[in-house]
C-alpha positions in Angstrom: -44.1 46.5 -87.9 -40.6 47.4 -86.8 -39.6 45.2 -83.8 -38.3 48.3 -81.9 -41.7 50.0 -82.4 -43.5 46.8 -81.1 -41.3 46.8 -78.0 -42.0 50.5 -77.3 -45.8 49.9 -77.6 -45.6 46.8 -75.3 -43.5 48.7 -72.8 -46.2 51.4 -72.6 -48.8 48.8 -71.9 -46.7 47.3 -69.1 -46.0 50.7 -67.5 -49.8 51.4 -67.4 -50.3 48.5 -64.9 -49.7 49.3 -61.2 -46.5 47.9 -59.9 -48.2 45.6 -57.4 -50.1 43.9 -60.2 -47.2 43.4 -62.7 -46.0 40.1 -61.5 -48.1 37.1 -61.0 -45.2 35.4 -59.3 -45.5 37.9 -56.4 -49.2 37.3 -56.0 -50.5 33.8 -56.7 -54.1 34.8 -55.8 -54.0 37.4 -58.5 -52.6 34.9 -61.0 -55.4 32.4 -60.1 -58.1 35.0 -60.5 -56.7 36.0 -63.9 -56.5 32.4 -65.0 -60.1 31.8 -64.0 -61.3 34.9 -65.9 -59.4 33.7 -69.0 -60.8 30.2 -68.7 -64.3 31.5 -68.4 -64.0 33.6 -71.6 -63.4 30.4 -73.7 -66.4 28.4 -74.7 -66.8 25.1 -72.8 -66.4 23.1 -76.0 -62.9 24.6 -76.6 -61.6 24.1 -73.1 -59.2 21.2 -73.7 -58.1 20.8 -70.1 -61.7 20.5 -68.9 -62.3 17.9 -71.6 -59.1 15.9 -71.1 -57.9 15.5 -67.6 -54.9 13.5 -68.7 -53.7 16.4 -71.0 -54.1 18.9 -68.1 -52.2 16.6 -65.7 -49.3 16.1 -68.2 -49.1 19.9 -68.8 -49.0 20.5 -65.0 -46.2 18.0 -64.6 -44.1 19.6 -67.4 -44.6 23.0 -65.9 -43.6 21.8 -62.5 -40.5 20.1 -63.8 -39.5 23.2 -65.7 -39.9 25.5 -62.8 -38.7 23.3 -60.0 -35.9 21.4 -61.7 -37.6 18.0 -62.0 -36.0 14.9 -63.6 -33.4 15.7 -66.2 -33.4 13.8 -69.5 -30.8 11.1 -69.8 -28.3 11.8 -72.5 -26.7 8.7 -73.9 -23.5 8.5 -75.9 -24.1 7.2 -79.4 -20.7 5.4 -79.3 
C-alpha cells in the first residue's frame, strides 16, 4: 500500500478519538487502564513479563533511562 495512503488512514483513526483521550502522557490513569486491558487480552502462558520478573525489571530500567536521561554509555577512543 502507498505510504501516503497508509498515513491518511491512520490520521482518520487518530482523529476519531476524543482529544482528551489521545495522549497517554497527559493521563497516566488512562494509560494504565489501557495497559491492563491489553495485558489481560494475552493468554497467561504468553505474558513474558509475568513469567520473568528480571526481564520486566530490565525493560522498566531501559524505559526509565530513555525517558529521564539515565546513565549515558561511555564512548572510548580506539586510539
